[in-house]
N, C-alpha and C positions, 0 to 999 in steps of 0.2 A: 101396253103403255103407250101415251101419245111422244112423240120425237119432242126433245129439248127444242123451246122456240129459237128461232134468228138472235144470232145476237148483234147488235149494231154499237161501234165504239166512236161516237161522233167525235173527230179530231177535232179539239178546239186551241191547242197550244198552237203560236206561231209558229215554233221551228221544232223540228223533231230530236231533241236531245237524246242523248246517249240514257240516261235515266226513261226517260221517256218509252224509248225502243224496248228497254229491258222490260217494263211492264207490257209493253204491246206483245212482245214472243210470248212471254206466259200466261197473259190471258189468252192468247190464240191456242195455243196448248191445252189450257184448262177446258177451253169448250170445244175441244175436236176438229178445230177449223173451220165450223159452220159460220163463218165471223164476215161482217162486211164493216169498212173503216169508210165514216162519211165526213163530207165537208173536207176531203182532201184536194186541196188546189196546189197544191206546189209539187212537179214533177218528178224531183226528186225524192221527197216524202214519199209521194205515191207510187216509184219503183221500188221502194224500200220495203215499204208494207202490202206490197202486193205479194209478197212472198208467204203472208201470213193470212191473208183472207183476201176478198174482193175488194176491190178499192171505187169509191164513187166521189165524184166532186162537189155533187149538190149535198145538202143537207136531209139529214132523216127525214124532215116532215115534209120534204118534196117529193122523195122518192116514195115513201110509205103513206101518205094521206090516206088513203085508202084500206088501209090494214089495221088489225087491231094492236097497237104498243102501247107500252108502258116505258115510261122514263125515270131511269131510277135517280133520286133525288133526295139529298141529305133532309130538305126542308119540307118534304110530303109529309101529308097528315097518317097517310097510312103504311104498314110495313110491307115488305113485299111476301106473298102466302106462296104454298106450293098450288093453291087452286088457280092463282094469276096467271104461273106457269102454263095450266091445261085451257086457259080461255084466253089467252092474247098469244098471238103470232109471232109477236117481237119485242126484245127488252132490249131498251137502248141505255147505255151508259155512255158518261160525258168522259171524254178524253183529255182530262182535266188533271195537270200536277197541283196537287194540294197547296196551302199555306197552312203554317202555324196555327192560322184561327182561320176558319173557312170565310169567304166571302160572298157565298150565295153565287157563284159561277156560273152552277148548274142549271137554276132557276132562271140567270139572267139570259145565259146563252141559249138553253135548249128547251126547258119545261114549261116560259109564259109565252114561246112563239111557237109553239107545235100542236097545241090544241090535244096533245095525247094525254091520258091518265097518269099518275106518278106515284109512284111507291120508294120506302126508304129501305135502309139495309141496318136501321138501327140510329142511334145517337153520336157514336162516331163517323170522324172522317175515314175512309178507308181510300186505300192504293185502288188504282185502276183495276191489278190483277188480284186485289185482294177481294175488291167488288166483286169481279168475274167469280173469285171461289165460292164466296158466300150465296151468290145468285142459283149456283148449279147444284150446291147443297142444298138448297130449298127446292128448286126445280125438282130434285131426286128425292124430295119427301121429307126434308127437316123443316121446322118452324124455326125462325129467327133468334125465338129465346133461347133453343135448345142448343146454337150455335154460340160457343165461346171466342170470346174476341178481345186483344188485349187494348189496353186503351193507349197504348206507345212502348214502343221498345227502344231498347240502347245495343246500338252497336259496340263494341269495345275493341278499339284499333290497338291498342298496348298498353303497358302500366299507367300511361298518364294522359293519352287521348279517347275519347270515345265521340259519336254521336248519337244525338236521341232523336227518334222519328217520331213525332207526335202526331201519329195516325193511327187508326186500328188496325190490326193485323189478326187474323183467325190463328185459333190456336189447334193444335192438332196433336194429340200424344207429348202434351206440355211443352210442344214448341213451337215458336210461330210459322206461319207459312210466309215465307219471306221471298221474293222476287231472285230468281236463279240470274246471280251475277251483279247482284245490288251490292253486295259486303265488298266486293271486290272494286266495285267502282268507287265506292265513299271512302277507303282505305288510300285509292293513288290521289284522291283530290286535295 
């Protein structure tokens, strides 16, 4: 079996928040370290994420222009397939925290400017690490239609307070795959 493609996270947020770092850490763990962070221009951010993978200041389109790459874009016309994982060397995920209503930032900041092929992971907006989880499952041979994804999840803090996360989360054994540390982070907010 061919090794899994290189995973690239194109860092597109203006700052490295605690939430974003939690997702990056989980993504790195899920992908077993074969990971590159691109577009990391801030030195402080670079020092932090270099513990998770290789760090580059340039955008993925500049570094990998001569490689077979796929950008995972929710607005893409075709889904990612196991065959794509065999045919392409690199999979690029936007390092973007989502909004309740998607704004098309992956397309605007990465897809439209890269010239790379695009694929989607379904109709739901996923967290960064959720997208990595689903991508890994597909690269291991599952088809997207066979991966259960919750529409949203609710984090219960106490008898009165909760937080609704309006993003898709993969489900394994009837439990959502949630970023480690995220519930604690949300509880202290």
